[in-house]
C-alpha positions in Angstrom: 21.3 -24.7 0.6 19.5 -28.0 1.1 16.6 -26.2 2.8 16.4 -23.6 0.1 16.2 -26.3 -2.6 13.5 -28.0 -0.5 11.3 -25.0 0.1 11.3 -23.9 -3.6 9.6 -27.2 -4.4 8.0 -28.0 -1.0 4.5 -28.5 -2.2 5.4 -31.2 -4.8 4.3 -34.8 -4.4 7.9 -35.7 -3.8 8.5 -33.2 -1.0 5.1 -33.2 0.9 5.9 -36.3 2.9 8.9 -34.5 4.4 6.8 -31.8 6.1 3.1 -32.7 6.2 3.5 -34.8 9.3 5.1 -31.8 11.0 2.7 -29.1 9.7 1.5 -27.9 13.1 5.0 -27.9 14.7 7.0 -24.8 14.9 9.2 -24.0 11.9 12.2 -23.6 14.2 11.8 -27.1 15.5 11.4 -28.5 12.0 14.6 -26.8 10.8 16.5 -28.1 13.8 15.3 -31.7 13.6 14.9 -32.2 9.9 17.7 -30.1 8.5 20.1 -29.9 11.5 20.3 -26.1 11.4 21.8 -24.3 14.3 20.2 -21.4 16.1 21.9 -18.8 14.0 20.7 -20.3 10.7 17.2 -20.8 12.1 17.0 -17.1 12.9 18.0 -16.1 9.3 15.3 -18.4 7.9 12.6 -17.3 10.4 13.4 -13.7 9.5 12.1 -14.4 6.0 8.7 -15.1 7.5 8.5 -11.9 9.5 7.2 -13.9 12.4 6.4 -11.7 15.4 6.8 -14.4 18.1 9.2 -16.9 16.4 6.6 -19.6 16.7 5.3 -19.7 13.2 4.2 -23.2 12.1 5.8 -25.3 9.4 2.6 -25.1 7.3 2.5 -21.2 7.3 6.3 -20.7 7.4 7.0 -22.8 4.3 4.2 -21.1 2.3 5.6 -17.6 3.2 9.2 -18.4 2.4 8.2 -20.2 -0.9 6.2 -17.1 -2.0 9.1 -14.9 -1.1 11.7 -16.9 -3.1 9.4 -17.5 -6.0 8.6 -13.8 -6.3 12.3 -12.9 -6.9 12.4 -10.8 -10.1 8.6 -10.8 -10.4 8.5 -7.0 -10.2 11.8 -6.4 -11.9 15.4 -7.3 -11.3 16.6 -7.5 -7.7 13.4 -7.3 -5.6 10.4 -9.5 -4.9 7.9 -7.4 -2.9 6.1 -4.1 -2.9 6.3 -2.0 0.3 3.8 0.7 1.3 4.9 4.1 2.5 4.4 5.5 6.0 4.9 2.1 7.8 1.3 0.9 7.4 -1.5 0.0 5.1 -2.8 3.5 4.3 -1.8 3.2 0.6 -3.7 0.0 0.3 -6.8 1.7 1.7 -6.3 4.4 -1.0 -6.2 1.8 -3.7 -9.5 0.5 -2.4 -11.0 4.0 -2.5 -9.9 4.4 -6.1 -11.4 0.9 -6.9 -14.7 2.1 -5.5 -14.5 5.3 -7.6 -14.0 3.2 -10.7 -17.2 1.4 -9.8 -19.1 4.7 -9.5 -18.6 5.3 -5.8 -17.6 8.5 -4.0 -14.9 8.6 -1.3 -14.3 11.6 1.1 -10.9 12.0 2.7 -10.5 13.1 6.3 -14.3 12.8 7.0 -15.7 10.9 9.9 -19.3 9.9 10.5 -21.7 8.8 13.3 -25.2 7.4 13.3 -27.7 10.2 13.9 -29.5 10.0 17.2 -32.5 11.8 15.7 -33.1 9.3 12.9 -35.7 10.5 10.5 -34.9 8.0 7.8 -37.6 5.9 6.3 -38.0 2.2 7.2 -35.0 0.2 5.9 -32.6 3.1 6.1 -30.6 5.0 8.8 -29.3 8.6 8.9 -25.6 9.3 9.2 -24.1 12.7 10.2 -20.7 13.4 8.6 -18.1 15.4 10.4 -18.6 18.2 7.8 -22.2 18.5 8.9 -23.7 16.7 5.9 -26.5 14.2 6.6 -27.0 11.2 4.4 -29.3 8.1 4.5 -28.2 4.6 3.8 -29.6 1.0 3.7 -26.2 -0.5 4.6 -23.3 0.6 6.7 -19.9 -1.2 6.7 -17.5 -0.1 9.4 -14.5 -1.5 11.4 -14.4 -3.0 14.8 -13.0 -0.6 17.4 -12.6 -3.0 20.4 -9.6 -5.2 20.9 -10.3 -8.9 21.4 -9.6 -10.1 25.0 -6.9 -12.5 23.8 -5.6 -10.2 21.1 -2.0 -10.0 20.1 -0.4 -6.7 21.1 2.7 -5.2 19.4 5.0 -2.3 20.2 5.9 0.1 17.4 8.6 2.7 17.3 9.0 5.2 14.5 12.2 7.2 14.3 13.5 9.9 11.9 17.3 10.0 11.9 19.9 12.2 10.2 21.7 9.5 8.3 21.2 7.9 4.9 22.3 4.3 5.7 24.2 4.3 2.5 25.7 0.8 3.3 22.1 -0.6 3.3 20.8 0.9 0.2 23.2 -0.6 -2.3 22.4 -2.3 -5.6 23.2 -6.0 -5.2 21.7 -7.3 -8.5 22.8 -6.0 -11.9 20.1 -3.9 -13.5 18.1 -3.5 -10.3 17.0 0.0 -9.1 18.6 1.5 -6.0 16.6 0.2 -3.0 14.4 2.7 -1.1 13.4 0.3 1.7 15.3 -2.4 3.6 14.1 -4.9 6.2 16.6 -5.6 9.0 16.0 -8.5 11.4 17.4 -7.9 14.9 16.3 -11.1 16.5 18.5 -11.9 19.5 20.8 -9.0 18.6 19.8 -6.7 21.5 19.0 -9.2 24.3 20.5 -12.6 24.3 17.9 -13.8 26.8 15.0 -12.9 24.5 13.9 -14.9 21.5 11.3 -12.3 20.5 12.1 -10.9 17.1 12.6 -7.2 16.3 12.2 -5.9 12.8 13.3 -2.6 11.5 11.9 -1.3 8.2 14.4 1.3 7.1 13.0 3.8 4.5 15.3 6.2 2.6 14.4 9.7 1.5 13.7 8.3 -1.9 10.3 7.2 -0.5 9.3 10.8 -0.1 8.8 10.3 3.7 11.6 12.5 4.9 14.1 15.1 3.5 17.3 14.1 1.8 20.1 13.1 4.1 17.6 11.5 6.5 15.9 8.1 6.9 12.8 6.8 8.7 12.9 3.6 10.7 9.8 1.6 11.6 10.6 -0.9 14.4 8.2 -3.6 15.6 8.2 -6.2 18.3 5.7 -8.0 20.5 4.5 -5.8 23.4 6.2 -8.1 26.0 8.2 -7.1 29.0 10.8 -4.5 28.3 9.6 -4.1 24.7 10.3 -0.4 24.6 13.8 -0.8 26.0 14.5 -3.5 23.4 13.3 -1.3 20.6 15.4 1.7 21.9 18.5 -0.6 22.1 17.8 -1.9 18.5 17.6 1.7 17.3 20.9 2.6 19.1 22.6 -0.4 17.6 21.5 0.6 14.1 22.8 4.1 14.5 26.1 3.0 16.0 26.7 0.7 13.1 26.8 3.7 10.7 28.7 6.0 13.0 31.3 8.1 11.2 34.9 7.4 12.4 36.7 10.4 13.9 38.9 12.4 11.5 42.5 13.4 12.1 41.4 16.9 13.1 39.3 15.5 15.9 42.4 14.6 17.9 43.6 11.3 19.4 41.0 9.4 21.4 38.0 11.2 19.8 34.8 9.2 19.6 33.0 8.2 16.4 30.1 10.5 15.4 26.8 8.6 16.0 23.8 9.8 13.9 21.1 11.6 15.8 17.5 10.7 16.3 15.5 13.7 15.3 12.0 12.4 16.2 10.6 9.4 17.9 7.0 8.1 18.2 6.2 4.9 20.2 2.8 3.2 20.6 1.1 -0.1 21.2 -1.3 -1.7 18.6 -3.8 -4.4 19.2 -6.3 -6.3 16.9 -10.0 -6.9 17.1 -11.7 -10.3 16.6 -10.7 -11.9 13.3 -14.4 -12.5 12.4 -16.7 -9.9 10.9 -19.7 -9.1 13.2 -23.2 -8.1 12.4 -24.2 -5.3 14.8 -26.5 -6.5 17.5 -25.4 -10.2 17.1 -23.0 -12.1 19.3 -21.3 -14.1 16.6 -20.0 -13.9 13.0 -22.0 -12.0 10.5 -24.7 -14.0 8.9 -26.2 -12.9 5.6 -29.3 -15.0 6.2 -30.0 -12.9 9.4 -30.8 -9.9 7.2 -34.6 -9.6 7.0 -35.9 -8.1 3.8 -35.8 -4.4 4.0 -33.7 -4.3 7.2 -30.7 -2.1 7.5 -27.4 -4.0 7.0 -24.9 -3.1 9.7 -21.6 -4.9 9.3 -18.3 -4.5 11.1 -15.1 -5.7 9.5 -12.3 -7.0 11.6 -9.3 -4.7 12.1 -6.3 -5.4 9.9 -3.9 -8.1 10.9 -0.9 -7.1 13.0 1.4 -9.2 10.8 4.1 -7.3 9.0 3.3 -8.9 5.6 -0.1 -8.2 4.0 -2.5 -11.1 4.4 -4.5 -12.2 1.4 -7.4 -13.1 3.6 -8.0 -9.4 4.3 -9.6 -9.2 0.9 -11.8 -12.2 1.8 -13.4 -10.1 4.6 -14.1 -7.4 2.0 -15.7 -9.8 -0.3 -17.9 -11.1 2.6 -19.1 -7.5 3.1 -19.8 -7.3 -0.6 -21.9 -10.4 -0.5 -24.0 -9.0 2.3 -24.7 -5.7 0.5 -24.8 -6.7 -3.2 -24.9 -10.5 -3.5 -27.7 -11.0 -1.1 -30.1 -10.6 -4.0 -28.5 -13.5 -5.9 -25.6 -11.6 -7.6 -23.0 -14.3 -8.5 -19.5 -14.0 -7.0 -18.1 -13.6 -10.6 -19.5 -10.0 -10.5 -17.2 -9.0 -7.6 -14.9 -6.1 -8.7 -16.2 -6.5 -12.2 -17.5 -3.1 -13.2 -19.5 -2.2 -16.3 -18.3 0.7 -18.4 -20.0 3.9 -17.5 -21.4 6.3 -20.1 -18.6 8.7 -21.2 -15.9 6.8 -19.5 -14.2 5.9 -22.8 -13.6 9.6 -23.4 -11.7 10.1 -20.1 -8.3 11.8 -20.6 -5.7 11.0 -17.9 -4.1 14.4 -18.6 -7.2 16.4 -18.1 -7.6 18.1 -14.7 -10.9 18.3 -13.1 -11.8 20.8 -10.4 
């Protein structure tokens, strides 16, 4: 309770001296030395940060926990965050596509592109060939980095569809709150007492629309360290055993509990690129001043962070790309995502269907 009171007001003039001298230390060490919390309580608090390696700093950890606690009730009674479907950020990308459309842009789903090897574009432009055979010309091209950085973090993911509803997890715990459709389960230290590497399970119910009724989808994540797959499999088994149905009288004496089945599993490793945007052909961070007048702008954004919570600085990279394409002519930052009304837009009917 002492720590919770502290973190709610941690950035005040009164509380800063408590932690600023320890800002670069690990949060676990800070909790142990300053608040005398044992290993079990440390794990509970670290779980709120969704740290992948358990080594989050005091500076970052306090900010994340403060944001989490201060967001309680922000979106309605009983919850403090919005979770995307499908275990990734695809819905966020869709929001970005719609934002571009509001600004007069066009987005094409399931369409790839490559730079044409037989470029007939005029000076200051390049030709692109889309996967549907269409050829277009552009003066600027923003893409994503495909190559992982040499020292990049690597995580192991496991997606499992199971034939149980986890009814005990999806309970309303705050009066007036909706029934949860997603629950975060921290399994740090639960599957391997010798490992301090956290495991997180994001359990999605059928209310998300990701699976049929009577089933659930579990997205498990941990660092891709030694025995990562075995640890994820053990975590999944433990979750399923915890909701096993006890044997009925008709099953006879000594009958075992019925453990839910895993209907589908997908496992893969994921890595990240450099955290800096790169101008194609350069060896360092993108530099808007390097763009000669009339030259084609080729800009590669960093891949998304592997952190389980969305990082606000992701949008800073997007704004940097905007500056290279739009603001290079002196457009002020205040114009970013500020769209002028288009002719006829005021007559748009949300209920009207367009072919």
